[in-house]
C-alpha positions as CSV (number, residue, x, y, z in Angstrom):
1,M,-7.2,23.9,-0.3
2,K,-10.9,23.7,0.7
3,L,-10.1,20.7,2.9
4,A,-7.1,22.4,4.5
5,C,-9.3,25.4,5.3
6,L,-12.2,23.5,6.8
7,K,-13.1,25.1,10.1
8,L,-15.2,24.0,13.0
9,N,-18.2,26.2,13.2
10,K,-20.7,26.5,16.0
11,K,-23.5,26.5,13.5
12,R,-22.4,23.2,11.9
13,T,-22.4,19.8,13.5
14,P,-19.2,17.7,13.5
15,Y,-21.1,15.2,11.4
16,A,-21.8,17.8,8.7
17,I,-18.1,18.8,8.7
18,A,-17.0,15.1,8.5
19,Q,-19.4,14.6,5.5
20,Q,-17.9,17.6,3.8
21,A,-14.4,16.3,4.5
22,R,-15.3,12.9,3.1
23,N,-16.7,14.4,-0.1
24,L,-13.6,16.6,-0.5
25,H,-11.4,13.5,-0.1
26,A,-13.4,11.6,-2.7
27,R,-13.1,14.5,-5.1
28,I,-9.3,14.7,-4.5
29,E,-8.9,11.0,-5.2
30,E,-11.0,11.3,-8.4
31,I,-8.8,14.2,-9.6
32,Q,-5.6,12.4,-8.8
33,R,-6.6,9.3,-10.7
34,S,-7.3,11.4,-13.8
35,L,-3.9,13.2,-13.7
36,Q,-1.0,12.1,-15.8
37,C,2.5,12.4,-14.4
38,P,4.6,15.1,-16.1
39,C,7.4,14.1,-18.4
40,P,10.6,13.5,-16.4
41,S,12.6,15.2,-19.2
42,R,10.7,18.5,-18.6
43,Y,9.9,18.2,-14.9
44,G,12.6,17.4,-12.4
45,L,13.7,18.4,-9.0
46,K,14.3,22.0,-9.9
47,Q,10.7,22.4,-11.1
48,L,9.4,20.3,-8.2
49,K,11.1,22.6,-5.7
50,S,9.8,25.7,-7.5
51,D,6.3,24.4,-7.4
52,D,6.5,23.5,-3.7
53,E,7.8,26.9,-2.8
54,R,5.1,28.7,-4.7
55,L,2.4,26.4,-3.3
56,N,3.6,27.1,0.2
57,I,3.3,30.8,-0.4
58,L,-0.2,30.4,-1.9
59,A,-1.2,28.1,1.0
60,D,-0.1,30.8,3.6
61,R,-2.2,33.3,1.7
62,R,-5.2,31.0,1.7
63,A,-4.9,30.3,5.4
64,Q,-5.1,34.1,5.9
65,R,-8.4,33.9,4.0
66,N,-7.1,36.2,1.2
67,L,-9.2,36.3,-2.0
68,F,-7.3,35.2,-5.1
69,P,-7.8,36.5,-8.6
70,P,-8.8,33.9,-11.2
71,E,-5.2,33.8,-12.6
72,E,-3.7,32.8,-9.2
73,D,-6.5,30.2,-8.7
74,L,-5.6,28.7,-12.0
75,E,-1.8,28.8,-11.2
76,E,-2.4,27.1,-7.9
77,A,-4.6,24.4,-9.5
78,R,-2.0,23.7,-12.2
79,R,1.0,23.6,-9.8
80,T,-0.9,21.4,-7.3
81,A,-1.9,19.0,-10.1
82,R,1.6,18.8,-11.5
83,F,3.2,18.5,-8.1
84,D,0.8,15.8,-6.9
85,S,0.9,13.8,-10.1
86,F,4.7,13.7,-10.0
87,R,4.8,12.8,-6.3
88,K,2.3,10.0,-6.9
89,G,3.7,9.0,-10.3
90,P,5.5,5.9,-11.4
91,E,9.1,7.1,-11.0
92,V,8.7,8.3,-7.4
93,S,6.9,5.1,-6.4
94,A,9.6,3.0,-8.2
95,R,12.3,4.8,-6.4
96,Q,10.5,4.3,-3.1
97,R,10.2,0.6,-3.8
98,L,13.9,0.5,-4.7
99,A,14.8,2.2,-1.4
100,N,12.7,-0.4,0.5
101,L,14.4,-3.2,-1.3
102,R,17.9,-1.7,-0.6
103,D,17.0,-1.7,3.1
104,K,15.9,-5.3,2.9
105,K,19.0,-6.3,1.0
106,R,21.2,-4.5,3.6
107,V,19.4,-6.5,6.4
108,A,19.9,-9.7,4.4
109,D,23.6,-9.0,3.9
110,N,23.9,-8.6,7.7
111,G,22.5,-12.0,8.4
112,G,18.8,-11.2,8.2
113,P,16.2,-13.1,6.1
114,P,17.2,-13.2,2.4
115,L,15.4,-11.6,-0.4
116,T,13.0,-13.8,-2.4
117,A,13.7,-14.5,-6.0
118,A,11.1,-12.0,-7.1
119,Q,12.4,-9.3,-4.8
120,E,16.0,-9.9,-6.0
121,T,14.8,-9.6,-9.6
122,M,12.9,-6.5,-8.9
123,F,15.9,-5.0,-7.0
124,R,18.2,-5.7,-10.0
125,F,15.7,-4.3,-12.5
126,L,15.1,-1.1,-10.5
127,T,18.8,-0.6,-9.8
128,L,19.4,-0.8,-13.5
129,L,16.6,1.8,-14.2
130,Y,17.4,4.1,-11.3
131,P,21.1,4.0,-10.4
132,S,21.9,5.9,-7.2
133,S,24.5,8.3,-8.7
134,P,25.0,7.6,-12.4
135,N,28.3,8.7,-14.0
136,K,29.1,9.1,-17.7
137,E,30.4,5.5,-17.9
138,M,27.3,4.0,-16.3
139,I,25.1,6.0,-18.7
140,E,27.0,4.8,-21.8
141,Q,26.9,1.2,-20.6
142,H,23.2,1.3,-19.7
143,P,21.1,-1.0,-21.9
144,F,18.7,1.8,-22.7
145,S,21.5,4.1,-23.7
146,T,21.3,5.9,-27.1
147,E,25.0,6.0,-27.3
148,W,27.0,3.5,-29.4
149,P,27.6,0.7,-29.0
150,Y,24.0,-0.5,-28.6
151,P,24.5,-3.5,-26.4
152,Y,21.6,-5.6,-27.4
153,I,20.9,-4.6,-31.0
154,V,24.3,-4.6,-32.7
155,G,23.9,-6.1,-36.2
156,N,20.2,-5.2,-36.3
157,P,19.4,-3.9,-39.9
158,N,17.0,-1.4,-38.4
159,Y,19.8,0.6,-36.9
160,P,22.8,2.0,-38.7
161,E,26.2,0.6,-38.0
162,P,28.4,2.7,-35.6
163,E,30.9,5.0,-37.3
164,S,34.5,3.9,-36.6
């Protein structure tokens, strides 16, 4: 928020402002590297939307130079950390990579350059992990499903046999 609220000032040189902006960017990157992505089972699109709406409200208040009580400062910091860590987390980046591979595959299917073997493997893997719109049958047949039958571990003595 400090970076968003940096103002040009007649008393400060552009170099001093650039230095402060660079230091703030370095601090932001340091914080983002230390964050862990929230658990997808507890933080999804509903919570992401809620955080985004609340952060927009707080950003508007900050832009008006309102003073925040410590509780709201803490709330803003937590929501920002959670929102940023999810947005830069592994699931979002994997879904973005899958979208890029889908585009390349669509071009390849229309006569463009084919996908490399590595890209084709990654495409199949990511499609398996992140289906576009999973239905109940897809979930049950998914290799990581916890529903019976377990496709790759039937007969494994570490797992009980399915009830008939």
